[in-house]
N, C-alpha and C positions, 0 to 999 in steps of 0.2 A: 502494501502501500503508499507507500512514500509516504513523508514526514508532514503530520495535519495535511495530510492530504484524507478524503473519506467521499467513497465515487458512492451513485444517486441511489445504488443498492443498497449498499451498505447505510445509510441516510433513511433509506426510506423502511429499513428494517428496524432499527431502531426506531425510526418514530410510531410504527403503525399505520404504515401510509402508503402511497402505490406511487414510487416514477413519476407517473403521469401528475400527480397534486403536483408533485414538487414542481415538475416544470409549469403545474397552472398557477403556483405561485410567485415563480418566476414571470413569469406572459403578462402574472397582475404585477409583476414590481415591489413587489412583498419582501423580495430579498433580492439580491444582486445577481446579473447575469453569471450564471456559473462557468466554473477555469473549465479548461481543457485542456491535458496532458498531450502528448506527444504522439499516441493514437486516436486522438483526437474523444477520449472517453470524460464526461460530465465529471467534476470534484468538488467538490466543496472547503471548508477549513471551519476548527474547531466554534469559531468567529460567526461562518454559517447555519452551523449545525444550533449555536444556541438561541440565532433569528425566527431560525424553525420553529426550536421547540417554547418560547416563547408566539409564536402563531400560535401553533395546536394549545395551544395552554388558555390562549385565551379565547380562540373560537369555542371549546370547552367552556367557557361562561359566561357564555353569548355575546360573546362582541360580533359582533361584521366585518367581513374582510373591509369597506369601509372605515369603517370606524380603529378597527388594528392601523391602516393608512395613513389615518389625523392622526392615530400615538405617536407613529414613527415619523410622521412630518415635522412633527411637534420637538422629535428628542433630533432630526436632523437635523433642524432650525437652533439647535443650543441652546431648548428649552427644557424643560423639567413636566412631562408627562403627569404625571402623576397626578396632578391638583385636576386635568383634563381627567383622569380617568375617574378617578372617586365621583364627580359630577357625573358618568355615565354608568357608575352602577350605581345612584341613585335613582338615576331613569328608569335605571333598569328592576327594580327592588321593585318600583312603584306600576309600572308596567305587569311585573310577572303577577304583583301582589291583585290589581285588575285581574289580568286573566285568571287568575287561582278561584276569584270569586264567583268570578261570571263562568266557570267551570262546576262549582258544588252542585249547582242544580241540574247536572246534565247528570252528572256522576248518580247523585240520590234519584233520579230519572232511572238510569242503570242500574239499581238496586236492587230497587223498588221491582223493575220488571225481571230479574232479572229470583226474586223473591218468587213472585206469583206464575212465573214460567216454572220452573224447576218443579212448584206445585202441579199444574198446570198439564203440563208437557206428557203427552201419549203417543206412544207408535200409533194408530189410531190419527190421532190429529194431526199428525207430521205426516205420515201419507198425502192428506188432503192437502197441507200445502200446495201453492205453485211450486214455492220456492225454497221459502222457511216460513213457519208461521211464528213462529217467534218476534219478527218485523212485520210484516202483513198482520195479523191481526190485533199488532200493540202500542199502533205508530198513530200518532192525533194526525200526521201530513196528509194534506187533503190534496187528492190528483184529480186534476180531469182526463176523462175517459176517452178515449179519441173518437 
């Protein structure tokens, strides 16, 4: 492997992603263009790997590609992006809390439906349904027939 060189397959394995994903990050300018060895194979440095790890961690926390680009822009402009990141985190928390609240009734409906269907479902009823009576007979969605 050469000093401080990791080839794309090695980096992909370390990160648990595909080489195609790494190339996509490169095309999105999240990482600098890879260097090439004498055989024209892409290789990455320890710094590139650290950047990729940061990207993966950021994505796992719910940051978008554009948000990650903005973080990098602040850092490359000489600033410290932590205040920006903290504001993004605050926004994400508010958004997640709202999403959780809006999903609570859906969860409650599904739990109720599961309870009812567990008690009522029989092979005879299942055989009479077009696809699945669990949905066909227990959803309030109105559909106009052609």
